ROLO-143019 format. One line per field, with one value per atom (N, C-alpha, C): x, y, z; atom name; residue in one letter; residue number from 0. Coordinates in steps of 0.2 Angstrom, whole numbers, plus 5000, padded with zeros to 4 digits. Example, Ala and Ser with C-alpha at 12.3 -4.5 7.8 and 13.67 -1.06 7.14 Angstrom:
X	[5066|5062|5066|5064|5068|5064] .
Y	[4972|4978|4984|4989|4995|5000] .
Z	[5039|5039|5039|5035|5036|5039] .
name	[N|CA|C|N|CA|C] .
resn	[a|a|a|s|s|s] .
resi	[0|0|0|1|1|1] .
//
This chain:
X	[5072|5066|5060|5059|5054|5055|5062|5063|5062|5064|5063|5055|5051|5044|5041|5044|5042|5043|5049|5050|5046|5044|5040|5033|5031|5024|5023|5029|5029|5029|5032|5033|5026|5022|5016|5011|5011|5007|5008|5014|5015|5013|5015|5012|5005|5001|4994|4992|4995|4993|4994|5000|5002|4997|4995|4990|4983|4981|4975|4975|4980|4981|4981|4984|4984|4977|4974|4967|4963|4963|4959|4960|4966|4968|4965|4966|4963|4956|4952|4945|4943|4947|4945|4946|4952|4953|4948|4945|4940|4933|4932|4926|4927|4932|4933|4928|4925|4920|4922|4918|4920|4916|4918|4915|4910|4905|4899|4901|4900|4901|4894|4894|4888|4889|4884|4885|4880|4882|4878|4878|4872|4872|4867|4870|4866|4866|4860|4859|4859|4863|4864|4863|4859|4858|4859|4864|4865|4862|4858|4854|4858|4857|4861|4868|4869|4876|4877|4876|4878|4874|4872|4869|4874|4874|4879|4877|4880|4879|4886|4885|4890|4890|4895|4894|4900|4898|4902|4902|4907|4908|4911|4908|4911|4909|4912|4911|4911|4907|4906|4911|4917|4921|4923|4922|4924|4920|4914|4910|4913|4916|4919|4918|4916|4915|4922|4923|4930|4929|4932|4932|4934|4931|4932|4935|4942|4945|4946|4947|4949|4945|4938|4934|4930|4928|4925|4917|4913|4906|4903|4898|4894|4887|4886|4879|4875|4869|4864|4857|4854|4848|4843|4838|4833|4826|4824|4817|4813|4808|4804|4808|4812|4816|4822|4823|4828|4834|4840|4845|4850|4851|4856|4862|4868|4874|4875|4876|4878|4886|4889|4896|4899|4905|4908|4913|4914|4918|4922|4928|4932|4932|4931|4932|4939|4940|4947|4949|4954|4957|4952|4948|4943|4936|4936|4930|4925|4927|4922|4923|4918|4918|4912|4913|4908|4906|4900|4898|4893|4896|4892|4887|4881|4876|4876|4880|4880|4874|4872|4866|4860|4858|4853|4846|4845|4839|4838|4844|4843|4841|4842|4840|4833|4830|4823|4820|4814|4810|4804|4801|4796|4789|4784|4777|4775|4778|4777|4782|4786|4791|4796|4797|4803|4809|4815|4821|4823|4825|4827|4834|4839|4846|4848|4853|4856|4864|4867|4874|4876|4881|4882|4890|4891|4898|4898|4902|4902|4906|4909|4913|4920|4924|4931|4933|4939|4942|4940|4940|4939|4931|4927|4921|4916|4910|4904|4901|4898|4895|4889|4888|4883|4880|4874|4871|4866|4865|4861|4857|4850|4845|4844|4843|4841|4836|4830|4825|4823|4822|4820|4816|4813|4810|4814|4814|4818|4814|4817|4815|4819|4816|4820|4818|4823|4822|4824|4819|4820|4820|4825|4826|4826|4825|4824|4826|4830|4832|4826|4824|4819|4821|4820|4822|4816|4814|4808|4809|4808|4809|4816|4821|4828|4830|4826|4828|4828|4833|4834|4831|4828|4825|4828|4828|4829|4822|4819|4813|4815|4812|4813|4807|4806|4800|4803|4800|4802|4796|4798|4794|4796|4791|4793|4794|4800|4802|4797|4796|4792|4785|4782|4775|4774|4779|4779|4774|4773|4769|4773|4770|4773|4773|4779|4779|4779|4773|4772|4774|4775|4777|4784|4788|4795|4800|4805|4809|4815|4816|4822|4826|4832|4837|4840|4840|4843|4849|4855|4861|4866|4871|4876|4883|4886|4892|4897|4900|4906|4912|4918|4923|4922|4920|4920|4913|4908|4901|4897|4891|4887|4884|4882|4879|4871|4867|4860|4857|4852|4848|4841|4837|4829|4827|4821|4819|4823|4822|4825|4823|4816|4813|4809|4812|4808|4804|4798|4794|4790|4790|4787|4779|4776|4769|4765|4759|4754|4757|4761|4763|4770|4773|4779|4785|4783|4788|4790|4796|4798|4801|4802|4805|4809|4815|4820|4823|4823|4827|4834|4838|4845|4848|4852|4854|4859|4858|4862|4870|4871|4878|4883|4881|4885|4891|4897|4902|4904|4906|4908|4914|4918|4923|4920|4922|4920|4912|4909|4902|4898|4901|4897|4896|4890|4888|4885|4887|4884|4879|4873|4867|4865|4864|4862|4855|4851|4844|4844|4843|4845|4839|4837|4832|4837|4837|4842|4840|4843|4842|4835|4831|4824|4824|4819|4819|4816|4812|4809|4813|4816|4820|4827|4830|4837|4839|4845|4847|4847|4844|4844|4846|4851|4854|4854|4852|4852|4857|4861|4866|4864|4864|4863|4868|4871|4876|4872|4874|4870|4875|4876|4880|4878|4876|4872|4876|4882|4885|4890|4893|4897|4904|4906|4913|4918|4922|4929|4934|4940|4946|4949|4951|4954|4961|4963|4970|4974|4972|4976|4983|4988|4995|4997|4992|4994|4997|4995|4999|5005|5006|5012|5018|5024|5030|5032|5029|5029|5032|5033|5036|5031|5024|5019|5016|5019|5016|5018|5015|5017|5024|5027|5034|5036|5032|5033|5033|5031|5031|5036|5041|5046|5049|5050|5053|5059|5061|5067|5073|5073|5079|5081|5076|5078|5080|5079|5082|5088|5089|5096|5101|5100|5105|5108|5104|5107|5111|5109|5112|5119|5119|5125|5131|5128|5133|5135|5131|5133|5138|5137|5141|5148|5148|5154|5158|5155|5159|5162|5158|5161|5166|5165|5170|5177|5176|5182|5186|5182|5184|5188|5185|5188|5195|5194|5201|5206|5205|5210|5213|5208|5211|5215|5213|5217|5224|5224|5231|5235|5232|5235|5238|5234|5237|5243|5243|5248|5255|5254|5259|5262|5258|5261|5265|5263|5267|5273|5273|5279|5285] .
Y	[5819|5818|5814|5815|5811|5804|5802|5795|5792|5796|5794|5793|5797|5796|5790|5789|5784|5777|5775|5768|5766|5770|5768|5767|5771|5770|5763|5762|5755|5749|5750|5745|5744|5749|5749|5745|5747|5744|5737|5734|5727|5723|5727|5724|5723|5728|5728|5722|5721|5716|5709|5709|5702|5700|5705|5704|5702|5706|5704|5697|5696|5689|5683|5684|5680|5679|5684|5684|5681|5682|5679|5671|5669|5662|5659|5662|5659|5658|5664|5663|5657|5657|5652|5645|5644|5638|5636|5641|5639|5638|5641|5640|5635|5631|5626|5621|5619|5615|5608|5605|5598|5593|5587|5582|5579|5576|5572|5565|5562|5555|5551|5546|5542|5535|5533|5527|5522|5515|5510|5505|5503|5498|5492|5486|5480|5476|5473|5469|5461|5457|5450|5447|5441|5437|5430|5427|5419|5416|5411|5408|5404|5405|5402|5404|5410|5412|5420|5424|5431|5435|5441|5446|5452|5455|5461|5465|5471|5476|5476|5476|5477|5484|5488|5496|5498|5502|5504|5512|5515|5523|5525|5529|5532|5539|5542|5549|5550|5554|5556|5562|5561|5566|5566|5572|5572|5567|5566|5561|5554|5552|5546|5544|5538|5535|5534|5537|5536|5533|5528|5525|5529|5529|5534|5529|5529|5525|5528|5524|5526|5532|5531|5536|5532|5535|5532|5533|5527|5527|5525|5528|5526|5523|5518|5514|5515|5518|5519|5515|5513|5510|5515|5516|5522|5519|5522|5520|5526|5528|5534|5540|5541|5547|5547|5542|5542|5537|5539|5535|5532|5526|5522|5520|5522|5521|5513|5509|5502|5501|5506|5505|5509|5509|5512|5507|5509|5505|5509|5507|5511|5508|5511|5509|5507|5502|5500|5504|5502|5506|5506|5501|5501|5504|5507|5511|5506|5500|5495|5493|5491|5489|5484|5481|5476|5477|5478|5480|5474|5470|5465|5467|5465|5467|5462|5463|5459|5459|5453|5452|5455|5453|5456|5456|5451|5451|5457|5461|5467|5473|5472|5478|5479|5485|5487|5488|5486|5487|5492|5495|5499|5495|5499|5495|5491|5492|5487|5482|5480|5475|5477|5483|5485|5488|5485|5488|5494|5499|5505|5507|5508|5509|5515|5519|5525|5524|5524|5524|5531|5534|5541|5542|5547|5550|5557|5559|5566|5571|5569|5573|5575|5577|5579|5585|5586|5591|5591|5584|5583|5582|5579|5577|5580|5581|5583|5577|5579|5574|5570|5564|5560|5555|5553|5547|5543|5537|5532|5528|5528|5524|5518|5513|5506|5503|5500|5497|5490|5486|5479|5476|5470|5466|5460|5457|5451|5444|5441|5435|5429|5423|5417|5411|5407|5401|5395|5390|5384|5379|5374|5369|5362|5358|5350|5346|5341|5336|5331|5329|5324|5319|5313|5308|5304|5304|5301|5297|5291|5287|5288|5287|5288|5294|5299|5306|5311|5315|5319|5326|5329|5336|5340|5346|5351|5355|5355|5359|5365|5371|5377|5381|5384|5388|5395|5400|5407|5410|5413|5416|5423|5427|5433|5432|5433|5431|5433|5440|5443|5440|5440|5438|5430|5427|5420|5418|5423|5422|5420|5415|5413|5418|5418|5423|5420|5421|5418|5423|5420|5424|5427|5424|5426|5421|5424|5419|5417|5411|5408|5404|5405|5401|5395|5390|5384|5382|5381|5380|5377|5374|5370|5374|5375|5379|5376|5381|5379|5385|5384|5388|5395|5395|5401|5404|5399|5401|5395|5397|5391|5388|5381|5377|5377|5380|5381|5374|5373|5366|5368|5363|5364|5368|5371|5375|5382|5385|5391|5396|5396|5401|5397|5397|5394|5399|5400|5404|5401|5404|5401|5401|5395|5394|5398|5396|5399|5397|5392|5390|5393|5397|5400|5395|5390|5384|5383|5380|5378|5371|5367|5361|5360|5358|5358|5351|5348|5341|5342|5338|5338|5332|5334|5329|5324|5318|5312|5312|5316|5315|5321|5325|5331|5328|5330|5327|5332|5329|5333|5329|5333|5330|5326|5319|5314|5313|5315|5315|5320|5325|5330|5336|5339|5345|5350|5356|5362|5365|5365|5367|5374|5379|5386|5387|5390|5392|5400|5404|5411|5415|5420|5425|5431|5433|5437|5444|5449|5456|5458|5456|5458|5465|5469|5476|5476|5471|5471|5467|5462|5458|5458|5461|5460|5453|5451|5444|5440|5434|5429|5423|5419|5413|5408|5402|5396|5391|5388|5383|5376|5371|5364|5359|5355|5350|5344|5341|5336|5330|5324|5319|5315|5318|5315|5315|5318|5319|5313|5313|5308|5309|5304|5305|5306|5311|5312|5313|5311|5312|5319|5322|5328|5327|5329|5328|5334|5339|5345|5343|5346|5345|5351|5355|5361|5359|5354|5352|5347|5346|5342|5346|5343|5347|5349|5354|5356|5363|5365|5372|5377|5376|5381|5380|5376|5375|5380|5381|5386|5385|5390|5390|5384|5382|5376|5369|5370|5363|5364|5367|5367|5360|5359|5352|5351|5345|5343|5344|5343|5345|5352|5356|5364|5365|5361|5362|5360|5354|5350|5353|5353|5354|5361|5367|5373|5374|5371|5371|5367|5361|5358|5362|5366|5371|5376|5379|5384|5382|5376|5373|5371|5369|5367|5373|5379|5385|5388|5388|5391|5386|5379|5375|5376|5377|5378|5385|5390|5397|5396|5392|5391|5387|5382|5378|5382|5387|5392|5396|5399|5403|5399|5393|5389|5388|5386|5385|5391|5397|5403|5405|5403|5405|5400|5394|5389|5392|5394|5397|5403|5407|5413|5412|5406|5404|5400|5397|5393|5398] .
Z	[5153|5158|5155|5148|5145|5145|5144|5145|5152|5157|5164|5165|5162|5163|5159|5153|5148|5151|5154|5156|5162|5167|5172|5170|5165|5162|5158|5155|5151|5156|5161|5166|5170|5171|5174|5169|5163|5158|5158|5157|5157|5163|5169|5176|5176|5173|5173|5169|5163|5158|5161|5165|5168|5173|5177|5183|5180|5175|5171|5168|5165|5162|5167|5173|5178|5181|5182|5185|5180|5174|5169|5169|5169|5169|5175|5181|5187|5187|5185|5184|5179|5174|5169|5172|5175|5179|5183|5187|5192|5189|5183|5179|5173|5173|5168|5168|5162|5161|5164|5168|5170|5166|5165|5161|5166|5162|5166|5166|5172|5173|5172|5168|5167|5171|5174|5178|5175|5174|5172|5178|5180|5186|5184|5185|5184|5190|5191|5197|5196|5199|5198|5205|5205|5211|5209|5213|5212|5218|5216|5221|5226|5233|5238|5238|5236|5235|5237|5232|5233|5228|5230|5226|5226|5220|5219|5213|5213|5207|5203|5197|5192|5190|5191|5190|5185|5180|5175|5175|5175|5175|5169|5165|5159|5158|5153|5151|5144|5141|5134|5133|5130|5129|5121|5118|5111|5107|5108|5105|5106|5111|5112|5120|5121|5128|5131|5136|5140|5147|5148|5155|5160|5166|5171|5177|5178|5183|5190|5195|5201|5204|5204|5207|5213|5218|5224|5223|5223|5222|5229|5231|5237|5235|5238|5237|5243|5241|5247|5245|5251|5251|5252|5248|5248|5250|5255|5257|5260|5257|5259|5259|5254|5253|5258|5262|5266|5264|5264|5262|5267|5267|5271|5267|5270|5266|5267|5262|5262|5262|5259|5258|5252|5251|5245|5241|5235|5231|5226|5223|5219|5212|5207|5200|5198|5194|5192|5186|5183|5177|5171|5171|5166|5168|5173|5175|5178|5180|5182|5189|5193|5200|5201|5207|5209|5216|5218|5225|5227|5232|5235|5240|5239|5244|5250|5255|5261|5265|5267|5272|5269|5263|5259|5263|5268|5271|5276|5277|5282|5278|5271|5267|5266|5267|5267|5260|5259|5253|5254|5249|5250|5251|5251|5252|5246|5241|5235|5234|5239|5239|5234|5233|5228|5232|5230|5233|5229|5232|5229|5231|5226|5228|5224|5226|5223|5223|5217|5217|5215|5220|5219|5219|5215|5214|5216|5221|5224|5220|5214|5210|5212|5207|5209|5204|5204|5200|5192|5190|5183|5181|5186|5184|5189|5186|5190|5194|5199|5203|5199|5201|5197|5201|5199|5203|5198|5200|5196|5201|5200|5204|5200|5204|5202|5207|5204|5208|5205|5209|5207|5213|5211|5216|5216|5222|5223|5221|5216|5213|5215|5215|5216|5212|5210|5206|5210|5210|5212|5207|5207|5202|5204|5199|5201|5195|5196|5191|5190|5184|5183|5178|5179|5174|5172|5166|5163|5157|5156|5150|5147|5152|5151|5148|5149|5147|5153|5154|5159|5158|5163|5162|5168|5167|5172|5173|5178|5180|5184|5183|5187|5187|5193|5195|5197|5194|5196|5200|5206|5211|5213|5215|5218|5226|5228|5235|5241|5241|5246|5246|5241|5241|5239|5237|5236|5230|5226|5220|5214|5210|5204|5199|5195|5189|5183|5179|5173|5167|5161|5155|5155|5160|5160|5156|5153|5149|5153|5154|5158|5153|5153|5149|5153|5150|5153|5149|5152|5149|5153|5150|5153|5154|5159|5160|5156|5152|5148|5149|5148|5149|5146|5139|5136|5135|5133|5131|5134|5137|5140|5134|5135|5130|5131|5127|5128|5127|5132|5131|5131|5129|5129|5123|5123|5118|5117|5111|5110|5115|5116|5121|5126|5133|5138|5142|5141|5144|5150|5156|5162|5160|5162|5162|5167|5168|5173|5180|5181|5187|5188|5184|5184|5183|5179|5178|5171|5170|5163|5164|5159|5159|5153|5153|5148|5148|5142|5141|5141|5144|5144|5139|5134|5130|5134|5131|5135|5133|5128|5125|5127|5132|5134|5139|5137|5141|5147|5152|5158|5162|5165|5169|5175|5174|5179|5178|5172|5171|5175|5178|5181|5177|5176|5173|5178|5176|5180|5176|5178|5174|5177|5172|5174|5172|5176|5174|5176|5171|5171|5169|5173|5171|5170|5164|5161|5160|5163|5162|5162|5167|5168|5171|5168|5170|5177|5179|5185|5191|5189|5194|5193|5188|5186|5183|5185|5183|5189|5188|5193|5190|5194|5192|5197|5195|5199|5196|5200|5198|5201|5196|5198|5196|5201|5199|5197|5191|5188|5186|5189|5187|5182|5176|5171|5164|5164|5158|5156|5150|5148|5151|5155|5159|5154|5155|5151|5156|5154|5158|5157|5163|5163|5160|5154|5152|5152|5156|5158|5161|5158|5161|5165|5167|5171|5178|5181|5187|5186|5180|5178|5178|5178|5177|5169|5167|5160|5160|5154|5153|5154|5154|5155|5162|5166|5173|5177|5183|5188|5190|5194|5195|5200|5204|5209|5205|5199|5195|5189|5190|5185|5183|5177|5175|5178|5180|5184|5180|5173|5170|5170|5170|5171|5178|5183|5189|5190|5187|5188|5184|5177|5172|5173|5174|5175|5182|5187|5193|5193|5189|5188|5184|5179|5175|5180|5184|5189|5194|5197|5202|5198|5192|5189|5187|5185|5184|5190|5195|5202|5205|5204|5206|5202|5196|5192|5194|5195|5197|5204|5209|5215|5214|5210|5208|5206|5202|5199|5205|5209|5214|5219|5221|5225|5222|5216|5212|5212|5211|5210|5217|5223|5229|5231|5229|5230|5226|5220|5216|5219|5222|5225|5232|5235|5241|5240|5234|5232|5230] .
name	[N|CA|C|N|CA|C|N|CA|C|N|CA|C|N|CA|C|N|CA|C|N|CA|C|N|CA|C|N|CA|C|N|CA|C|N|CA|C|N|CA|C|N|CA|C|N|CA|C|N|CA|C|N|CA|C|N|CA|C|N|CA|C|N|CA|C|N|CA|C|N|CA|C|N|CA|C|N|CA|C|N|CA|C|N|CA|C|N|CA|C|N|CA|C|N|CA|C|N|CA|C|N|CA|C|N|CA|C|N|CA|C|N|CA|C|N|CA|C|N|CA|C|N|CA|C|N|CA|C|N|CA|C|N|CA|C|N|CA|C|N|CA|C|N|CA|C|N|CA|C|N|CA|C|N|CA|C|N|CA|C|N|CA|C|N|CA|C|N|CA|C|N|CA|C|N|CA|C|N|CA|C|N|CA|C|N|CA|C|N|CA|C|N|CA|C|N|CA|C|N|CA|C|N|CA|C|N|CA|C|N|CA|C|N|CA|C|N|CA|C|N|CA|C|N|CA|C|N|CA|C|N|CA|C|N|CA|C|N|CA|C|N|CA|C|N|CA|C|N|CA|C|N|CA|C|N|CA|C|N|CA|C|N|CA|C|N|CA|C|N|CA|C|N|CA|C|N|CA|C|N|CA|C|N|CA|C|N|CA|C|N|CA|C|N|CA|C|N|CA|C|N|CA|C|N|CA|C|N|CA|C|N|CA|C|N|CA|C|N|CA|C|N|CA|C|N|CA|C|N|CA|C|N|CA|C|N|CA|C|N|CA|C|N|CA|C|N|CA|C|N|CA|C|N|CA|C|N|CA|C|N|CA|C|N|CA|C|N|CA|C|N|CA|C|N|CA|C|N|CA|C|N|CA|C|N|CA|C|N|CA|C|N|CA|C|N|CA|C|N|CA|C|N|CA|C|N|CA|C|N|CA|C|N|CA|C|N|CA|C|N|CA|C|N|CA|C|N|CA|C|N|CA|C|N|CA|C|N|CA|C|N|CA|C|N|CA|C|N|CA|C|N|CA|C|N|CA|C|N|CA|C|N|CA|C|N|CA|C|N|CA|C|N|CA|C|N|CA|C|N|CA|C|N|CA|C|N|CA|C|N|CA|C|N|CA|C|N|CA|C|N|CA|C|N|CA|C|N|CA|C|N|CA|C|N|CA|C|N|CA|C|N|CA|C|N|CA|C|N|CA|C|N|CA|C|N|CA|C|N|CA|C|N|CA|C|N|CA|C|N|CA|C|N|CA|C|N|CA|C|N|CA|C|N|CA|C|N|CA|C|N|CA|C|N|CA|C|N|CA|C|N|CA|C|N|CA|C|N|CA|C|N|CA|C|N|CA|C|N|CA|C|N|CA|C|N|CA|C|N|CA|C|N|CA|C|N|CA|C|N|CA|C|N|CA|C|N|CA|C|N|CA|C|N|CA|C|N|CA|C|N|CA|C|N|CA|C|N|CA|C|N|CA|C|N|CA|C|N|CA|C|N|CA|C|N|CA|C|N|CA|C|N|CA|C|N|CA|C|N|CA|C|N|CA|C|N|CA|C|N|CA|C|N|CA|C|N|CA|C|N|CA|C|N|CA|C|N|CA|C|N|CA|C|N|CA|C|N|CA|C|N|CA|C|N|CA|C|N|CA|C|N|CA|C|N|CA|C|N|CA|C|N|CA|C|N|CA|C|N|CA|C|N|CA|C|N|CA|C|N|CA|C|N|CA|C|N|CA|C|N|CA|C|N|CA|C|N|CA|C|N|CA|C|N|CA|C|N|CA|C|N|CA|C|N|CA|C|N|CA|C|N|CA|C|N|CA|C|N|CA|C|N|CA|C|N|CA|C|N|CA|C|N|CA|C|N|CA|C|N|CA|C|N|CA|C|N|CA|C|N|CA|C|N|CA|C|N|CA|C|N|CA|C|N|CA|C|N|CA|C|N|CA|C|N|CA|C|N|CA|C|N|CA|C|N|CA|C|N|CA|C|N|CA|C|N|CA|C|N|CA|C|N|CA|C|N|CA|C|N|CA|C|N|CA|C|N|CA|C|N|CA|C|N|CA|C|N|CA|C|N|CA|C|N|CA|C|N|CA|C|N|CA|C|N|CA|C|N|CA|C|N|CA|C|N|CA|C|N|CA|C|N|CA|C|N|CA|C|N|CA|C|N|CA|C|N|CA|C|N|CA|C|N|CA|C|N|CA|C|N|CA|C|N|CA|C|N|CA|C|N|CA|C|N|CA|C|N|CA|C|N|CA|C|N|CA|C|N|CA|C|N|CA|C] .
resn	[m|m|m|k|k|k|h|h|h|m|m|m|l|l|l|k|k|k|y|y|y|p|p|p|f|f|f|v|v|v|f|f|f|l|l|l|v|v|v|f|f|f|t|t|t|g|g|g|m|m|m|f|f|f|l|l|l|s|s|s|s|s|s|s|s|s|g|g|g|f|f|f|h|h|h|s|s|s|i|i|i|y|y|y|a|a|a|q|q|q|n|n|n|a|a|a|k|k|k|k|k|k|n|n|n|t|t|t|v|v|v|r|r|r|l|l|l|k|k|k|v|v|v|d|d|d|y|y|y|t|t|t|k|k|k|i|i|i|m|m|m|d|d|d|s|s|s|v|v|v|s|s|s|y|y|y|f|f|f|n|n|n|i|i|i|k|k|k|a|a|a|f|f|f|s|s|s|r|r|r|i|i|i|n|n|n|r|r|r|e|e|e|n|n|n|i|i|i|d|d|d|v|v|v|p|p|p|n|n|n|i|i|i|d|d|d|l|l|l|s|s|s|v|v|v|f|f|f|n|n|n|e|e|e|i|i|i|d|d|d|e|e|e|e|e|e|k|k|k|t|t|t|l|l|l|l|l|l|g|g|g|t|t|t|v|v|v|k|k|k|t|t|t|n|n|n|m|m|m|h|h|h|g|g|g|i|i|i|c|c|c|k|k|k|f|f|f|v|v|v|l|l|l|k|k|k|n|n|n|f|f|f|d|d|d|s|s|s|i|i|i|k|k|k|s|s|s|d|d|d|s|s|s|t|t|t|s|s|s|t|t|t|y|y|y|n|n|n|f|f|f|v|v|v|v|v|v|s|s|s|f|f|f|k|k|k|g|g|g|n|n|n|d|d|d|s|s|s|y|y|y|k|k|k|k|k|k|a|a|a|s|s|s|k|k|k|s|s|s|i|i|i|s|s|s|f|f|f|k|k|k|d|d|d|a|a|a|s|s|s|i|i|i|t|t|t|t|t|t|k|k|k|l|l|l|i|i|i|s|s|s|k|k|k|d|d|d|s|s|s|i|i|i|n|n|n|y|y|y|i|i|i|s|s|s|a|a|a|t|t|t|l|l|l|k|k|k|e|e|e|t|t|t|k|k|k|t|t|t|d|d|d|s|s|s|v|v|v|l|l|l|s|s|s|g|g|g|q|q|q|m|m|m|l|l|l|n|n|n|a|a|a|q|q|q|v|v|v|q|q|q|r|r|r|l|l|l|f|f|f|k|k|k|p|p|p|l|l|l|k|k|k|i|i|i|g|g|g|k|k|k|e|e|e|f|f|f|n|n|n|i|i|i|t|t|t|d|d|d|k|k|k|n|n|n|g|g|g|s|s|s|i|i|i|i|i|i|a|a|a|a|a|a|i|i|i|d|d|d|n|n|n|d|d|d|i|i|i|p|p|p|g|g|g|v|v|v|n|n|n|g|g|g|n|n|n|l|l|l|v|v|v|i|i|i|e|e|e|v|v|v|v|v|v|l|l|l|s|s|s|d|d|d|s|s|s|e|e|e|e|e|e|y|y|y|g|g|g|t|t|t|v|v|v|k|k|k|a|a|a|l|l|l|v|v|v|n|n|n|a|a|a|p|p|p|i|i|i|g|g|g|i|i|i|p|p|p|i|i|i|i|i|i|d|d|d|e|e|e|s|s|s|t|t|t|f|f|f|d|d|d|d|d|d|r|r|r|t|t|t|m|m|m|w|w|w|s|s|s|p|p|p|r|r|r|n|n|n|k|k|k|t|t|t|p|p|p|l|l|l|f|f|f|l|l|l|l|l|l|i|i|i|f|f|f|p|p|p|n|n|n|l|l|l|v|v|v|i|i|i|f|f|f|g|g|g|i|i|i|w|w|w|g|g|g|f|f|f|i|i|i|i|i|i|y|y|y|l|l|l|f|f|f|v|v|v|n|n|n|l|l|l|f|f|f|k|k|k|i|i|i|s|s|s|k|k|k|s|s|s] .
resi	[0|0|0|1|1|1|2|2|2|3|3|3|4|4|4|5|5|5|6|6|6|7|7|7|8|8|8|9|9|9|10|10|10|11|11|11|12|12|12|13|13|13|14|14|14|15|15|15|16|16|16|17|17|17|18|18|18|19|19|19|20|20|20|21|21|21|22|22|22|23|23|23|24|24|24|25|25|25|26|26|26|27|27|27|28|28|28|29|29|29|30|30|30|31|31|31|32|32|32|33|33|33|34|34|34|35|35|35|36|36|36|37|37|37|38|38|38|39|39|39|40|40|40|41|41|41|42|42|42|43|43|43|44|44|44|45|45|45|46|46|46|47|47|47|48|48|48|49|49|49|50|50|50|51|51|51|52|52|52|53|53|53|54|54|54|55|55|55|56|56|56|57|57|57|58|58|58|59|59|59|60|60|60|61|61|61|62|62|62|63|63|63|64|64|64|65|65|65|66|66|66|67|67|67|68|68|68|69|69|69|70|70|70|71|71|71|72|72|72|73|73|73|74|74|74|75|75|75|76|76|76|77|77|77|78|78|78|79|79|79|80|80|80|81|81|81|82|82|82|83|83|83|84|84|84|85|85|85|86|86|86|87|87|87|88|88|88|89|89|89|90|90|90|91|91|91|92|92|92|93|93|93|94|94|94|95|95|95|96|96|96|97|97|97|98|98|98|99|99|99|100|100|100|101|101|101|102|102|102|103|103|103|104|104|104|105|105|105|106|106|106|107|107|107|108|108|108|109|109|109|110|110|110|111|111|111|112|112|112|113|113|113|114|114|114|115|115|115|116|116|116|117|117|117|118|118|118|119|119|119|120|120|120|121|121|121|122|122|122|123|123|123|124|124|124|125|125|125|126|126|126|127|127|127|128|128|128|129|129|129|130|130|130|131|131|131|132|132|132|133|133|133|134|134|134|135|135|135|136|136|136|137|137|137|138|138|138|139|139|139|140|140|140|141|141|141|142|142|142|143|143|143|144|144|144|145|145|145|146|146|146|147|147|147|148|148|148|149|149|149|150|150|150|151|151|151|152|152|152|153|153|153|154|154|154|155|155|155|156|156|156|157|157|157|158|158|158|159|159|159|160|160|160|161|161|161|162|162|162|163|163|163|164|164|164|165|165|165|166|166|166|167|167|167|168|168|168|169|169|169|170|170|170|171|171|171|172|172|172|173|173|173|174|174|174|175|175|175|176|176|176|177|177|177|178|178|178|179|179|179|180|180|180|181|181|181|182|182|182|183|183|183|184|184|184|185|185|185|186|186|186|187|187|187|188|188|188|189|189|189|190|190|190|191|191|191|192|192|192|193|193|193|194|194|194|195|195|195|196|196|196|197|197|197|198|198|198|199|199|199|200|200|200|201|201|201|202|202|202|203|203|203|204|204|204|205|205|205|206|206|206|207|207|207|208|208|208|209|209|209|210|210|210|211|211|211|212|212|212|213|213|213|214|214|214|215|215|215|216|216|216|217|217|217|218|218|218|219|219|219|220|220|220|221|221|221|222|222|222|223|223|223|224|224|224|225|225|225|226|226|226|227|227|227|228|228|228|229|229|229|230|230|230|231|231|231|232|232|232|233|233|233|234|234|234|235|235|235|236|236|236|237|237|237|238|238|238|239|239|239|240|240|240|241|241|241|242|242|242|243|243|243|244|244|244|245|245|245|246|246|246|247|247|247|248|248|248|249|249|249|250|250|250|251|251|251|252|252|252|253|253|253|254|254|254|255|255|255|256|256|256|257|257|257|258|258|258|259|259|259|260|260|260|261|261|261|262|262|262|263|263|263|264|264|264|265|265|265|266|266|266|267|267|267|268|268|268|269|269|269|270|270|270|271|271|271|272|272|272|273|273|273|274|274|274|275|275|275|276|276|276|277|277|277|278|278|278|279|279|279|280|280|280|281|281|281|282|282|282|283|283|283|284|284|284|285|285|285|286|286|286|287|287|287|288|288|288|289|289|289] .
//
């Protein structure tokens, strides 16, 4: 009789422990600490082309910055505490994405001619919701090529677009586009004068394909205006011949530019082998009939 009472009691104890453990794990899972997403937003404007945000999403986990991939971010234009959705974008495998500001003229600024934006993440099972605000004023760069005493110069003027007022005391970088790193020209520091202008001399010995140079004038990472870039095509370089063999029939060319010997020789070998196999089958068939 004692044994009969003992076993149900033990069963009830283990059942209670299991249910308590399950409930604990369920509560723990619901209350598990989510990681915090951090957003970095940079604004870039290319004159007569496009304006966009470069966005980086990362999280600080175990004292290490970890990229946050494949999360949806919403971009809002904020004016007088009211938000207008401009669109959404998804981060890539490195936690990076680019959001283009289409039809910038339709975006509203506040009474101080400042544009205010919010990049927002609504959160998911792994990360808390997060947002990042960015504000800037719209600036523009106008450029002009000047030739004086056989020396070429690039002249640039920086203005605030809304008010058309010149911006003095700002540093503009003048440089020639290159594949890996731009070639800086002019002074080490080109600071705009009281007219918002700089002038930089262009060396006469800079090579360019067919003598064409692409000169950049850049206001870089300004807290008030972001990054603004103007591009100028200047046919004032030393002509060089493009010796690239990319479009030739070489081993490193695209598939449609495969060298002819790689097309002809392997195909001749393949046709020869198949021809020999067919010849054997024909002869075997003749032998079997004879």
